All heavy atoms as TSV, in Angstrom:
chain	resi	resn	atom	element	x	y	z
A	1	MET	N	N	136.063	106.533	89.645
A	1	MET	CA	C	135.720	106.833	91.027
A	1	MET	C	C	134.380	106.186	91.342
A	1	MET	O	O	133.391	106.423	90.689
A	1	MET	CB	C	135.636	108.340	91.219
A	1	MET	CG	C	135.140	108.721	92.577
A	1	MET	SD	S	134.680	110.454	92.773
A	1	MET	CE	C	136.092	111.302	92.172
A	2	MET	N	N	134.349	105.356	92.350
A	2	MET	CA	C	133.118	104.708	92.760
A	2	MET	C	C	132.568	105.452	93.980
A	2	MET	O	O	133.287	106.201	94.632
A	2	MET	CB	C	133.381	103.243	93.098
A	2	MET	CG	C	133.884	102.437	91.890
A	2	MET	SD	S	132.932	102.637	90.377
A	2	MET	CE	C	131.459	101.759	90.767
A	3	PRO	N	N	131.281	105.241	94.285
A	3	PRO	CA	C	130.690	105.929	95.439
A	3	PRO	C	C	131.472	105.659	96.723
A	3	PRO	O	O	132.060	104.602	96.896
A	3	PRO	CB	C	129.282	105.328	95.506
A	3	PRO	CG	C	128.998	104.879	94.114
A	3	PRO	CD	C	130.321	104.428	93.561
A	4	LYS	N	N	131.478	106.645	97.635
A	4	LYS	CA	C	132.210	106.527	98.891
A	4	LYS	C	C	131.642	105.427	99.776
A	4	LYS	O	O	132.370	104.747	100.471
A	4	LYS	CB	C	132.165	107.852	99.647
A	4	LYS	CG	C	132.848	108.987	98.949
A	4	LYS	CD	C	132.617	110.278	99.710
A	4	LYS	CE	C	132.908	111.461	98.821
A	4	LYS	NZ	N	132.334	112.677	99.312
A	5	SER	N	N	130.339	105.270	99.767
A	5	SER	CA	C	129.715	104.270	100.616
A	5	SER	C	C	129.489	102.980	99.836
A	5	SER	O	O	129.388	102.983	98.623
A	5	SER	CB	C	128.388	104.791	101.162
A	5	SER	OG	O	127.510	105.052	100.096
A	6	ASP	N	N	129.443	101.882	100.566
A	6	ASP	CA	C	129.121	100.586	99.979
A	6	ASP	C	C	127.604	100.470	100.007
A	6	ASP	O	O	127.021	100.022	100.983
A	6	ASP	CB	C	129.799	99.483	100.788
A	6	ASP	CG	C	129.497	98.100	100.260
A	6	ASP	OD1	O	128.819	97.971	99.212
A	6	ASP	OD2	O	129.938	97.133	100.897
A	7	ILE	N	N	126.983	100.884	98.939
A	7	ILE	CA	C	125.524	101.011	98.898
A	7	ILE	C	C	124.814	99.691	99.195
A	7	ILE	O	O	123.766	99.672	99.814
A	7	ILE	CB	C	125.066	101.633	97.560
A	7	ILE	CG1	C	123.622	102.114	97.665
A	7	ILE	CG2	C	125.268	100.680	96.406
A	7	ILE	CD1	C	123.201	103.004	96.515
A	8	ALA	N	N	125.396	98.581	98.789
A	8	ALA	CA	C	124.755	97.281	98.996
A	8	ALA	C	C	124.749	96.871	100.461
A	8	ALA	O	O	123.910	96.083	100.880
A	8	ALA	CB	C	125.442	96.212	98.154
A	9	ASN	N	N	125.681	97.399	101.258
A	9	ASN	CA	C	125.774	97.024	102.667
A	9	ASN	C	C	125.404	98.154	103.612
A	9	ASN	O	O	125.751	98.125	104.782
A	9	ASN	CB	C	127.195	96.518	102.972
A	9	ASN	CG	C	127.489	95.235	102.243
A	9	ASN	OD1	O	126.696	94.302	102.272
A	9	ASN	ND2	N	128.607	95.185	101.549
A	10	THR	N	N	124.690	99.135	103.102
A	10	THR	CA	C	124.256	100.264	103.920
A	10	THR	C	C	123.065	99.843	104.770
A	10	THR	O	O	122.142	99.200	104.280
A	10	THR	CB	C	123.877	101.453	103.020
A	10	THR	OG1	O	125.019	101.804	102.240
A	10	THR	CG2	C	123.421	102.636	103.827
A	11	ASP	N	N	123.085	100.188	106.040
A	11	ASP	CA	C	121.978	99.862	106.943
A	11	ASP	C	C	120.976	101.021	106.922
A	11	ASP	O	O	121.050	101.946	107.722
A	11	ASP	CB	C	122.490	99.607	108.353
A	11	ASP	CG	C	121.401	99.097	109.280
A	11	ASP	OD1	O	120.223	99.024	108.863
A	11	ASP	OD2	O	121.725	98.755	110.429
A	12	PHE	N	N	120.036	100.935	105.998
A	12	PHE	CA	C	119.059	102.006	105.824
A	12	PHE	C	C	118.118	102.128	107.015
A	12	PHE	O	O	117.556	103.190	107.243
A	12	PHE	CB	C	118.260	101.779	104.536
A	12	PHE	CG	C	119.100	101.861	103.299
A	12	PHE	CD1	C	119.426	100.721	102.585
A	12	PHE	CD2	C	119.574	103.075	102.836
A	12	PHE	CE1	C	120.204	100.781	101.439
A	12	PHE	CE2	C	120.362	103.159	101.694
A	12	PHE	CZ	C	120.679	102.006	101.001
A	13	THR	N	N	117.958	101.067	107.795
A	13	THR	CA	C	117.048	101.117	108.946
A	13	THR	C	C	117.526	102.100	110.011
A	13	THR	O	O	116.725	102.628	110.769
A	13	THR	CB	C	116.865	99.729	109.588
A	13	THR	OG1	O	118.134	99.248	110.066
A	13	THR	CG2	C	116.281	98.740	108.601
A	14	LYS	N	N	118.832	102.348	110.052
A	14	LYS	CA	C	119.394	103.252	111.063
A	14	LYS	C	C	119.524	104.686	110.559
A	14	LYS	O	O	120.043	105.542	111.261
A	14	LYS	CB	C	120.761	102.744	111.509
A	14	LYS	CG	C	120.691	101.424	112.251
A	14	LYS	CD	C	122.045	100.978	112.701
A	14	LYS	CE	C	121.923	99.659	113.463
A	14	LYS	NZ	N	123.236	99.153	113.866
A	15	MET	N	N	119.035	104.944	109.349
A	15	MET	CA	C	119.173	106.263	108.748
A	15	MET	C	C	117.842	106.991	108.729
A	15	MET	O	O	116.792	106.358	108.689
A	15	MET	CB	C	119.685	106.129	107.309
A	15	MET	CG	C	121.008	105.428	107.186
A	15	MET	SD	S	121.396	105.136	105.460
A	15	MET	CE	C	122.801	106.176	105.298
A	16	ASP	N	N	117.926	108.318	108.748
A	16	ASP	CA	C	116.703	109.090	108.538
A	16	ASP	C	C	116.517	109.293	107.037
A	16	ASP	O	O	117.365	108.911	106.230
A	16	ASP	CB	C	116.717	110.406	109.315
A	16	ASP	CG	C	117.836	111.354	108.911
A	16	ASP	OD1	O	118.246	111.354	107.723
A	16	ASP	OD2	O	118.301	112.119	109.777
A	17	CYS	N	N	115.411	109.883	106.666
A	17	CYS	CA	C	115.073	110.050	105.249
A	17	CYS	C	C	116.141	110.819	104.480
A	17	CYS	O	O	116.515	110.426	103.368
A	17	CYS	CB	C	113.722	110.757	105.113
A	17	CYS	SG	S	112.324	109.769	105.683
A	18	GLU	N	N	116.642	111.888	105.071
A	18	GLU	CA	C	117.642	112.701	104.384
A	18	GLU	C	C	118.925	111.912	104.132
A	18	GLU	O	O	119.557	112.047	103.080
A	18	GLU	CB	C	117.947	113.973	105.179
A	18	GLU	CG	C	116.796	114.966	105.233
A	18	GLU	CD	C	115.696	114.576	106.222
A	18	GLU	OE1	O	115.968	113.812	107.184
A	18	GLU	OE2	O	114.551	115.006	106.019
A	19	GLN	N	N	119.312	111.076	105.087
A	19	GLN	CA	C	120.517	110.271	104.923
A	19	GLN	C	C	120.334	109.225	103.816
A	19	GLN	O	O	121.247	108.990	103.024
A	19	GLN	CB	C	120.881	109.583	106.237
A	19	GLN	CG	C	121.357	110.540	107.301
A	19	GLN	CD	C	121.467	109.894	108.664
A	19	GLN	OE1	O	120.633	109.087	109.049
A	19	GLN	NE2	N	122.520	110.242	109.392
A	20	ILE	N	N	119.161	108.613	103.771
A	20	ILE	CA	C	118.884	107.626	102.721
A	20	ILE	C	C	118.948	108.303	101.361
A	20	ILE	O	O	119.588	107.801	100.430
A	20	ILE	CB	C	117.515	106.962	102.941
A	20	ILE	CG1	C	117.526	106.134	104.226
A	20	ILE	CG2	C	117.140	106.090	101.733
A	20	ILE	CD1	C	116.166	105.622	104.665
A	21	LYS	N	N	118.295	109.451	101.247
A	21	LYS	CA	C	118.302	110.169	99.977
A	21	LYS	C	C	119.720	110.549	99.579
A	21	LYS	O	O	120.102	110.431	98.407
A	21	LYS	CB	C	117.418	111.418	100.061
A	21	LYS	CG	C	117.278	112.143	98.730
A	21	LYS	CD	C	116.211	113.179	98.782
A	21	LYS	CE	C	115.953	113.920	97.516
A	21	LYS	NZ	N	116.848	113.810	96.413
A	22	ALA	N	N	120.527	110.967	100.533
A	22	ALA	CA	C	121.910	111.358	100.248
A	22	ALA	C	C	122.724	110.182	99.694
A	22	ALA	O	O	123.541	110.364	98.783
A	22	ALA	CB	C	122.573	111.915	101.504
A	23	VAL	N	N	122.493	108.987	100.208
A	23	VAL	CA	C	123.206	107.804	99.711
A	23	VAL	C	C	122.896	107.584	98.234
A	23	VAL	O	O	123.802	107.377	97.416
A	23	VAL	CB	C	122.844	106.543	100.537
A	23	VAL	CG1	C	123.342	105.272	99.854
A	23	VAL	CG2	C	123.410	106.642	101.943
A	24	PHE	N	N	121.625	107.636	97.881
A	24	PHE	CA	C	121.241	107.403	96.487
A	24	PHE	C	C	121.625	108.578	95.583
A	24	PHE	O	O	122.016	108.369	94.434
A	24	PHE	CB	C	119.753	107.062	96.382
A	24	PHE	CG	C	119.481	105.656	96.840
A	24	PHE	CD1	C	119.070	105.406	98.133
A	24	PHE	CD2	C	119.666	104.586	95.986
A	24	PHE	CE1	C	118.852	104.111	98.571
A	24	PHE	CE2	C	119.448	103.282	96.404
A	24	PHE	CZ	C	119.039	103.045	97.705
A	25	ASP	N	N	121.563	109.805	96.103
A	25	ASP	CA	C	122.002	110.960	95.322
A	25	ASP	C	C	123.495	110.867	95.018
A	25	ASP	O	O	123.929	111.138	93.903
A	25	ASP	CB	C	121.699	112.267	96.054
A	25	ASP	CG	C	120.225	112.626	96.057
A	25	ASP	OD1	O	119.445	111.984	95.312
A	25	ASP	OD2	O	119.850	113.542	96.818
A	26	GLU	N	N	124.280	110.468	96.027
A	26	GLU	CA	C	125.726	110.312	95.831
A	26	GLU	C	C	126.006	109.231	94.785
A	26	GLU	O	O	126.838	109.414	93.895
A	26	GLU	CB	C	126.408	109.937	97.138
A	26	GLU	CG	C	127.899	109.652	96.963
A	26	GLU	CD	C	128.543	108.979	98.162
A	26	GLU	OE1	O	127.947	108.960	99.254
A	26	GLU	OE2	O	129.645	108.456	97.975
A	27	TYR	N	N	125.292	108.126	94.899
A	27	TYR	CA	C	125.475	107.034	93.936
A	27	TYR	C	C	125.179	107.533	92.516
A	27	TYR	O	O	125.965	107.311	91.601
A	27	TYR	CB	C	124.573	105.847	94.276
A	27	TYR	CG	C	124.611	104.798	93.200
A	27	TYR	CD1	C	125.579	103.814	93.207
A	27	TYR	CD2	C	123.701	104.829	92.145
A	27	TYR	CE1	C	125.642	102.876	92.185
A	27	TYR	CE2	C	123.762	103.895	91.122
A	27	TYR	CZ	C	124.731	102.924	91.153
A	27	TYR	OH	O	124.795	102.015	90.134
A	28	ASP	N	N	124.031	108.192	92.355
A	28	ASP	CA	C	123.634	108.672	91.016
A	28	ASP	C	C	124.661	109.648	90.446
A	28	ASP	O	O	125.027	109.557	89.270
A	28	ASP	CB	C	122.254	109.336	91.069
A	28	ASP	CG	C	121.139	108.344	91.356
A	28	ASP	OD1	O	121.334	107.128	91.140
A	28	ASP	OD2	O	120.068	108.791	91.806
A	29	SER	N	N	125.140	110.561	91.262
A	29	SER	CA	C	126.120	111.544	90.819
A	29	SER	C	C	127.433	110.873	90.414
A	29	SER	O	O	128.005	111.179	89.365
A	29	SER	CB	C	126.366	112.550	91.943
A	29	SER	OG	O	127.371	113.451	91.585
A	30	THR	N	N	127.888	109.949	91.231
A	30	THR	CA	C	129.137	109.253	90.939
A	30	THR	C	C	129.024	108.402	89.691
A	30	THR	O	O	129.928	108.390	88.853
A	30	THR	CB	C	129.564	108.390	92.139
A	30	THR	OG1	O	129.702	109.236	93.282
A	30	THR	CG2	C	130.873	107.676	91.870
A	31	MET	N	N	127.912	107.711	89.536
A	31	MET	CA	C	127.752	106.858	88.355
A	31	MET	C	C	127.643	107.693	87.085
A	31	MET	O	O	128.095	107.265	86.030
A	31	MET	CB	C	126.546	105.931	88.519
A	31	MET	CG	C	126.773	104.851	89.559
A	31	MET	SD	S	128.323	103.926	89.384
A	31	MET	CE	C	128.087	103.167	87.792
A	32	GLU	N	N	127.089	108.881	87.189
A	32	GLU	CA	C	127.041	109.770	86.026
A	32	GLU	C	C	128.463	110.135	85.600
A	32	GLU	O	O	128.787	110.119	84.408
A	32	GLU	CB	C	126.237	111.024	86.359
A	32	GLU	CG	C	126.043	111.936	85.178
A	32	GLU	CD	C	125.158	113.123	85.513
A	32	GLU	OE1	O	124.155	112.935	86.222
A	32	GLU	OE2	O	125.498	114.232	85.072
A	33	MET	N	N	129.326	110.425	86.587
A	33	MET	CA	C	130.717	110.731	86.275
A	33	MET	C	C	131.442	109.509	85.699
A	33	MET	O	O	132.228	109.636	84.762
A	33	MET	CB	C	131.450	111.240	87.522
A	33	MET	CG	C	131.018	112.611	87.951
A	33	MET	SD	S	131.964	113.373	89.307
A	33	MET	CE	C	132.405	112.040	90.365
A	34	VAL	N	N	131.178	108.331	86.251
A	34	VAL	CA	C	131.804	107.099	85.754
A	34	VAL	C	C	131.386	106.847	84.317
A	34	VAL	O	O	132.218	106.515	83.465
A	34	VAL	CB	C	131.445	105.896	86.657
A	34	VAL	CG1	C	131.823	104.576	85.996
A	34	VAL	CG2	C	132.120	106.019	88.004
A	35	ASN	N	N	130.109	107.013	84.039
A	35	ASN	CA	C	129.629	106.777	82.678
A	35	ASN	C	C	130.228	107.767	81.693
A	35	ASN	O	O	130.596	107.399	80.572
A	35	ASN	CB	C	128.105	106.814	82.629
A	35	ASN	CG	C	127.493	105.616	83.320
A	35	ASN	OD1	O	128.087	104.547	83.375
A	35	ASN	ND2	N	126.303	105.789	83.869
A	36	THR	N	N	130.363	109.011	82.101
A	36	THR	CA	C	130.981	110.017	81.237
A	36	THR	C	C	132.456	109.687	81.012
A	36	THR	O	O	132.939	109.704	79.885
A	36	THR	CB	C	130.848	111.419	81.853
A	36	THR	OG1	O	129.462	111.707	82.019
A	36	THR	CG2	C	131.487	112.475	80.981
A	37	GLY	N	N	133.145	109.354	82.084
A	37	GLY	CA	C	134.560	108.984	81.972
A	37	GLY	C	C	134.750	107.689	81.211
A	37	GLY	O	O	135.737	107.509	80.496
A	38	GLY	N	N	133.805	106.774	81.360
A	38	GLY	CA	C	133.884	105.502	80.646
A	38	GLY	C	C	133.843	105.676	79.151
A	38	GLY	O	O	134.515	104.948	78.409
A	39	SER	N	N	133.090	106.640	78.700
A	39	SER	CA	C	133.033	106.925	77.271
A	39	SER	C	C	134.402	107.365	76.768
A	39	SER	O	O	134.842	106.970	75.691
A	39	SER	CB	C	132.001	108.011	76.975
A	39	SER	OG	O	130.719	107.586	77.335
A	40	LEU	N	N	135.069	108.184	77.565
A	40	LEU	CA	C	136.402	108.641	77.186
A	40	LEU	C	C	137.408	107.493	77.227
A	40	LEU	O	O	138.243	107.357	76.337
A	40	LEU	CB	C	136.860	109.771	78.116
A	40	LEU	CG	C	136.051	111.061	78.050
A	40	LEU	CD1	C	136.496	112.011	79.158
A	40	LEU	CD2	C	136.207	111.719	76.698
A	41	LEU	N	N	137.311	106.650	78.256
A	41	LEU	CA	C	138.246	105.536	78.380
A	41	LEU	C	C	138.074	104.513	77.264
A	41	LEU	O	O	139.045	103.914	76.812
A	41	LEU	CB	C	138.074	104.849	79.739
A	41	LEU	CG	C	138.593	105.626	80.941
A	41	LEU	CD1	C	138.219	104.907	82.235
A	41	LEU	CD2	C	140.099	105.815	80.854
A	42	SER	N	N	136.848	104.313	76.814
A	42	SER	CA	C	136.626	103.342	75.748
A	42	SER	C	C	137.334	103.758	74.467
A	42	SER	O	O	137.751	102.921	73.671
A	42	SER	CB	C	135.134	103.118	75.493
A	42	SER	OG	O	134.539	104.278	74.976
A	43	ALA	N	N	137.514	105.054	74.274
A	43	ALA	CA	C	138.239	105.546	73.106
A	43	ALA	C	C	139.713	105.138	73.166
A	43	ALA	O	O	140.374	105.041	72.139
A	43	ALA	CB	C	138.127	107.065	73.013
A	44	PHE	N	N	140.200	104.846	74.377
A	44	PHE	CA	C	141.592	104.436	74.551
A	44	PHE	C	C	141.718	102.940	74.844
A	44	PHE	O	O	142.760	102.479	75.290
A	44	PHE	CB	C	142.243	105.239	75.686
A	44	PHE	CG	C	142.351	106.698	75.374
A	44	PHE	CD1	C	141.470	107.609	75.927
A	44	PHE	CD2	C	143.316	107.158	74.492
A	44	PHE	CE1	C	141.558	108.966	75.628
A	44	PHE	CE2	C	143.417	108.507	74.183
A	44	PHE	CZ	C	142.539	109.414	74.748
A	45	GLY	N	N	140.636	102.190	74.644
A	45	GLY	CA	C	140.692	100.742	74.808
A	45	GLY	C	C	140.485	100.234	76.217
A	45	GLY	O	O	140.700	99.059	76.483
A	46	ALA	N	N	140.076	101.062	77.140
A	46	ALA	CA	C	139.871	100.633	78.524
A	46	ALA	C	C	138.386	100.524	78.859
A	46	ALA	O	O	138.021	100.476	80.022
A	46	ALA	CB	C	140.556	101.597	79.479
A	47	GLY	N	N	137.549	100.465	77.858
A	47	GLY	CA	C	136.103	100.424	78.083
A	47	GLY	C	C	135.633	99.184	78.795
A	47	GLY	O	O	134.676	99.228	79.561
A	48	ALA	N	N	136.299	98.047	78.604
A	48	ALA	CA	C	135.875	96.795	79.233
A	48	ALA	C	C	135.981	96.871	80.754
A	48	ALA	O	O	135.118	96.377	81.470
A	48	ALA	CB	C	136.697	95.626	78.699
A	49	VAL	N	N	137.041	97.493	81.250
A	49	VAL	CA	C	137.220	97.645	82.700
A	49	VAL	C	C	136.119	98.511	83.280
A	49	VAL	O	O	135.517	98.174	84.304
A	49	VAL	CB	C	138.618	98.235	83.014
A	49	VAL	CG1	C	138.745	98.545	84.488
A	49	VAL	CG2	C	139.708	97.290	82.552
A	50	THR	N	N	135.845	99.617	82.636
A	50	THR	CA	C	134.792	100.518	83.099
A	50	THR	C	C	133.435	99.837	83.034
A	50	THR	O	O	132.629	99.959	83.954
A	50	THR	CB	C	134.780	101.809	82.260
A	50	THR	OG1	O	136.070	102.407	82.335
A	50	THR	CG2	C	133.745	102.777	82.761
A	51	SER	N	N	133.199	99.099	81.970
A	51	SER	CA	C	131.927	98.398	81.812
A	51	SER	C	C	131.731	97.367	82.915
A	51	SER	O	O	130.641	97.245	83.477
A	51	SER	CB	C	131.879	97.725	80.439
A	51	SER	OG	O	130.684	97.000	80.290
A	52	SER	N	N	132.771	96.641	83.249
A	52	SER	CA	C	132.693	95.638	84.310
A	52	SER	C	C	132.409	96.283	85.665
A	52	SER	O	O	131.560	95.815	86.423
A	52	SER	CB	C	134.002	94.850	84.367
A	52	SER	OG	O	133.973	93.923	85.419
A	53	ALA	N	N	133.106	97.365	85.963
A	53	ALA	CA	C	132.895	98.073	87.229
A	53	ALA	C	C	131.490	98.647	87.302
A	53	ALA	O	O	130.840	98.620	88.351
A	53	ALA	CB	C	133.931	99.181	87.391
A	54	THR	N	N	131.002	99.160	86.193
A	54	THR	CA	C	129.651	99.720	86.144
A	54	THR	C	C	128.609	98.635	86.371
A	54	THR	O	O	127.627	98.851	87.086
A	54	THR	CB	C	129.412	100.427	84.795
A	54	THR	OG1	O	130.394	101.449	84.639
A	54	THR	CG2	C	128.036	101.049	84.724
A	55	THR	N	N	128.833	97.461	85.813
A	55	THR	CA	C	127.902	96.347	86.001
A	55	THR	C	C	127.828	95.940	87.470
A	55	THR	O	O	126.736	95.722	88.005
A	55	THR	CB	C	128.321	95.144	85.132
A	55	THR	OG1	O	128.317	95.547	83.765
A	55	THR	CG2	C	127.392	93.964	85.316
A	56	VAL	N	N	128.968	95.858	88.133
A	56	VAL	CA	C	129.005	95.506	89.556
A	56	VAL	C	C	128.296	96.580	90.384
A	56	VAL	O	O	127.495	96.260	91.275
A	56	VAL	CB	C	130.464	95.316	90.032
A	56	VAL	CG1	C	130.537	95.203	91.550
A	56	VAL	CG2	C	131.084	94.091	89.380
A	57	ALA	N	N	128.570	97.840	90.085
A	57	ALA	CA	C	127.941	98.939	90.827
A	57	ALA	C	C	126.436	98.952	90.619
A	57	ALA	O	O	125.670	99.197	91.560
A	57	ALA	CB	C	128.555	100.268	90.406
A	58	GLU	N	N	125.980	98.680	89.402
A	58	GLU	CA	C	124.541	98.682	89.127
A	58	GLU	C	C	123.848	97.533	89.855
A	58	GLU	O	O	122.731	97.683	90.356
A	58	GLU	CB	C	124.271	98.616	87.623
A	58	GLU	CG	C	122.818	98.730	87.265
A	58	GLU	CD	C	122.120	99.986	87.784
A	58	GLU	OE1	O	122.745	101.051	87.881
A	58	GLU	OE2	O	120.916	99.898	88.107
A	59	SER	N	N	124.506	96.400	89.940
A	59	SER	CA	C	123.952	95.260	90.677
A	59	SER	C	C	123.791	95.611	92.164
A	59	SER	O	O	122.759	95.313	92.774
A	59	SER	CB	C	124.861	94.045	90.508
A	59	SER	OG	O	124.393	92.964	91.268
A	60	ALA	N	N	124.807	96.256	92.729
A	60	ALA	CA	C	124.732	96.685	94.131
A	60	ALA	C	C	123.621	97.709	94.321
A	60	ALA	O	O	122.893	97.680	95.321
A	60	ALA	CB	C	126.072	97.269	94.563
A	61	HIS	N	N	123.458	98.603	93.356
A	61	HIS	CA	C	122.408	99.621	93.412
A	61	HIS	C	C	121.029	98.969	93.419
A	61	HIS	O	O	120.153	99.340	94.207
A	61	HIS	CB	C	122.570	100.568	92.220
A	61	HIS	CG	C	121.563	101.661	92.173
A	61	HIS	ND1	N	120.575	101.702	91.223
A	61	HIS	CD2	C	121.384	102.755	92.952
A	61	HIS	CE1	C	119.833	102.787	91.429
A	61	HIS	NE2	N	120.302	103.438	92.459
A	62	GLN	N	N	120.826	98.000	92.548
A	62	GLN	CA	C	119.533	97.310	92.490
A	62	GLN	C	C	119.239	96.587	93.796
A	62	GLN	O	O	118.105	96.604	94.281
A	62	GLN	CB	C	119.517	96.326	91.309
A	62	GLN	CG	C	119.514	96.994	89.958
A	62	GLN	CD	C	118.333	97.928	89.768
A	62	GLN	OE1	O	117.205	97.632	90.140
A	62	GLN	NE2	N	118.601	99.087	89.193
A	63	GLN	N	N	120.255	95.961	94.382
A	63	GLN	CA	C	120.087	95.284	95.666
A	63	GLN	C	C	119.703	96.294	96.750
A	63	GLN	O	O	118.808	96.045	97.557
A	63	GLN	CB	C	121.375	94.564	96.047
A	63	GLN	CG	C	121.304	93.838	97.374
A	63	GLN	CD	C	122.629	93.192	97.745
A	63	GLN	OE1	O	123.570	93.153	96.959
A	63	GLN	NE2	N	122.704	92.680	98.955
A	64	ALA	N	N	120.375	97.437	96.755
A	64	ALA	CA	C	120.077	98.474	97.741
A	64	ALA	C	C	118.668	99.019	97.574
A	64	ALA	O	O	117.971	99.279	98.560
A	64	ALA	CB	C	121.103	99.605	97.631
A	65	LEU	N	N	118.223	99.178	96.332
A	65	LEU	CA	C	116.853	99.653	96.091
A	65	LEU	C	C	115.827	98.692	96.665
A	65	LEU	O	O	114.833	99.117	97.275
A	65	LEU	CB	C	116.611	99.823	94.591
A	65	LEU	CG	C	117.229	101.042	93.933
A	65	LEU	CD1	C	117.067	100.967	92.418
A	65	LEU	CD2	C	116.618	102.323	94.462
A	66	LEU	N	N	116.056	97.401	96.488
A	66	LEU	CA	C	115.117	96.399	97.017
A	66	LEU	C	C	115.010	96.484	98.535
A	66	LEU	O	O	113.944	96.286	99.102
A	66	LEU	CB	C	115.562	94.991	96.611
A	66	LEU	CG	C	115.383	94.640	95.140
A	66	LEU	CD1	C	116.018	93.280	94.834
A	66	LEU	CD2	C	113.915	94.627	94.763
A	67	ILE	N	N	116.111	96.801	99.171
A	67	ILE	CA	C	116.119	96.909	100.633
A	67	ILE	C	C	115.555	98.253	101.085
A	67	ILE	O	O	114.769	98.322	102.036
A	67	ILE	CB	C	117.558	96.729	101.164
A	67	ILE	CG1	C	118.031	95.299	100.887
A	67	ILE	CG2	C	117.648	97.060	102.647
A	67	ILE	CD1	C	119.525	95.102	101.059
A	68	ALA	N	N	115.942	99.318	100.411
A	68	ALA	CA	C	115.603	100.668	100.883
A	68	ALA	C	C	114.171	101.091	100.581
A	68	ALA	O	O	113.589	101.855	101.354
A	68	ALA	CB	C	116.579	101.682	100.281
A	69	ARG	N	N	113.603	100.646	99.489
A	69	ARG	CA	C	112.247	101.124	99.124
A	69	ARG	C	C	111.217	100.895	100.225
A	69	ARG	O	O	110.478	101.825	100.569
A	69	ARG	CB	C	111.809	100.489	97.812
A	69	ARG	CG	C	112.394	101.193	96.620
A	69	ARG	CD	C	111.823	100.684	95.314
A	69	ARG	NE	N	112.362	101.456	94.213
A	69	ARG	CZ	C	112.857	100.930	93.110
A	69	ARG	NH1	N	112.864	99.623	92.942
A	69	ARG	NH2	N	113.337	101.705	92.167
A	70	PRO	N	N	111.128	99.699	100.805
A	70	PRO	CA	C	110.137	99.536	101.883
A	70	PRO	C	C	110.454	100.395	103.113
A	70	PRO	O	O	109.546	100.879	103.790
A	70	PRO	CB	C	110.194	98.055	102.233
A	70	PRO	CG	C	111.141	97.406	101.301
A	70	PRO	CD	C	111.775	98.442	100.466
A	71	ILE	N	N	111.722	100.612	103.379
A	71	ILE	CA	C	112.111	101.440	104.529
A	71	ILE	C	C	111.711	102.885	104.292
A	71	ILE	O	O	111.191	103.553	105.196
A	71	ILE	CB	C	113.625	101.291	104.799
A	71	ILE	CG1	C	113.932	99.857	105.219
A	71	ILE	CG2	C	114.099	102.284	105.844
A	71	ILE	CD1	C	115.390	99.491	105.230
A	72	VAL	N	N	111.915	103.372	103.074
A	72	VAL	CA	C	111.507	104.736	102.718
A	72	VAL	C	C	109.999	104.888	102.906
A	72	VAL	O	O	109.525	105.900	103.426
A	72	VAL	CB	C	111.942	105.066	101.266
A	72	VAL	CG1	C	111.255	106.307	100.748
A	72	VAL	CG2	C	113.453	105.208	101.190
A	73	LYS	N	N	109.266	103.862	102.524
A	73	LYS	CA	C	107.806	103.903	102.663
A	73	LYS	C	C	107.393	103.887	104.135
A	73	LYS	O	O	106.543	104.675	104.565
A	73	LYS	CB	C	107.184	102.717	101.923
A	73	LYS	CG	C	105.696	102.751	101.870
A	73	LYS	CD	C	105.152	101.639	101.000
A	73	LYS	CE	C	103.641	101.712	100.920
A	73	LYS	NZ	N	103.089	100.677	100.047
A	74	ILE	N	N	108.005	103.015	104.925
A	74	ILE	CA	C	107.680	102.910	106.354
A	74	ILE	C	C	107.996	104.212	107.090
A	74	ILE	O	O	107.258	104.638	107.973
A	74	ILE	CB	C	108.444	101.729	106.999
A	74	ILE	CG1	C	107.862	100.400	106.505
A	74	ILE	CG2	C	108.410	101.798	108.520
A	74	ILE	CD1	C	108.708	99.191	106.830
A	75	LYS	N	N	109.089	104.846	106.713
A	75	LYS	CA	C	109.508	106.085	107.364
A	75	LYS	C	C	108.755	107.306	106.837
A	75	LYS	O	O	108.976	108.416	107.305
A	75	LYS	CB	C	111.022	106.299	107.187
A	75	LYS	CG	C	111.863	105.283	107.946
A	75	LYS	CD	C	113.351	105.524	107.737
A	75	LYS	CE	C	114.160	104.519	108.475
A	75	LYS	NZ	N	114.736	105.012	109.712
A	76	HIS	N	N	107.883	107.089	105.849
A	76	HIS	CA	C	107.091	108.168	105.254
A	76	HIS	C	C	107.966	109.285	104.699
A	76	HIS	O	O	107.669	110.474	104.877
A	76	HIS	CB	C	106.083	108.736	106.256
A	76	HIS	CG	C	105.140	107.716	106.798
A	76	HIS	ND1	N	104.128	107.172	106.064
A	76	HIS	CD2	C	105.092	107.104	108.016
A	76	HIS	CE1	C	103.471	106.289	106.793
A	76	HIS	NE2	N	104.048	106.217	107.988
A	77	CYS	N	N	109.033	108.892	104.015
A	77	CYS	CA	C	109.904	109.883	103.378
A	77	CYS	C	C	109.146	110.550	102.231
A	77	CYS	O	O	108.288	109.935	101.611
A	77	CYS	CB	C	111.169	109.209	102.852
A	77	CYS	SG	S	112.167	108.418	104.145
A	78	ASN	N	N	109.498	111.781	101.939
A	78	ASN	CA	C	108.770	112.536	100.911
A	78	ASN	C	C	109.467	112.465	99.550
A	78	ASN	O	O	109.457	113.427	98.792
A	78	ASN	CB	C	108.571	113.995	101.345
A	78	ASN	CG	C	109.887	114.708	101.533
A	78	ASN	OD1	O	110.961	114.131	101.410
A	78	ASN	ND2	N	109.808	115.997	101.836
A	79	PHE	N	N	110.082	111.318	99.249
A	79	PHE	CA	C	110.719	111.089	97.951
A	79	PHE	C	C	110.614	109.615	97.619
A	79	PHE	O	O	110.268	108.796	98.472
A	79	PHE	CB	C	112.207	111.519	97.981
A	79	PHE	CG	C	113.032	110.754	98.985
A	79	PHE	CD1	C	113.645	109.550	98.651
A	79	PHE	CD2	C	113.199	111.232	100.273
A	79	PHE	CE1	C	114.392	108.842	99.573
A	79	PHE	CE2	C	113.938	110.528	101.205
A	79	PHE	CZ	C	114.543	109.332	100.849
A	80	THR	N	N	110.857	109.293	96.385
A	80	THR	CA	C	110.886	107.889	95.968
A	80	THR	C	C	112.268	107.594	95.400
A	80	THR	O	O	112.978	108.482	94.931
A	80	THR	CB	C	109.826	107.593	94.890
A	80	THR	OG1	O	110.051	108.455	93.780
A	80	THR	CG2	C	108.435	107.785	95.422
A	81	ILE	N	N	112.632	106.344	95.489
A	81	ILE	CA	C	113.915	105.921	94.933
A	81	ILE	C	C	113.680	104.779	93.962
A	81	ILE	O	O	112.645	104.179	93.946
A	81	ILE	CB	C	114.912	105.483	96.025
A	81	ILE	CG1	C	114.280	104.476	96.979
A	81	ILE	CG2	C	115.406	106.689	96.779
A	81	ILE	CD1	C	115.225	103.885	97.975
């Protein structure tokens, strides 16, 4: 299960602080489940698929962080990402 939103194409400029935080919280929660499930799948020989999907998701996450961090700072949000 991948995150519901496309984190790499999220328009953080149109979001308030709580919405931005929710996007990253959802991503973190989903990736935790993927990583846990990936461990189980690797025992059945499907680890390569999970690893590939995780790599793509992590790349999108890093791209989103580069975009969102300055916006979080400009909006004076009370959290860091």
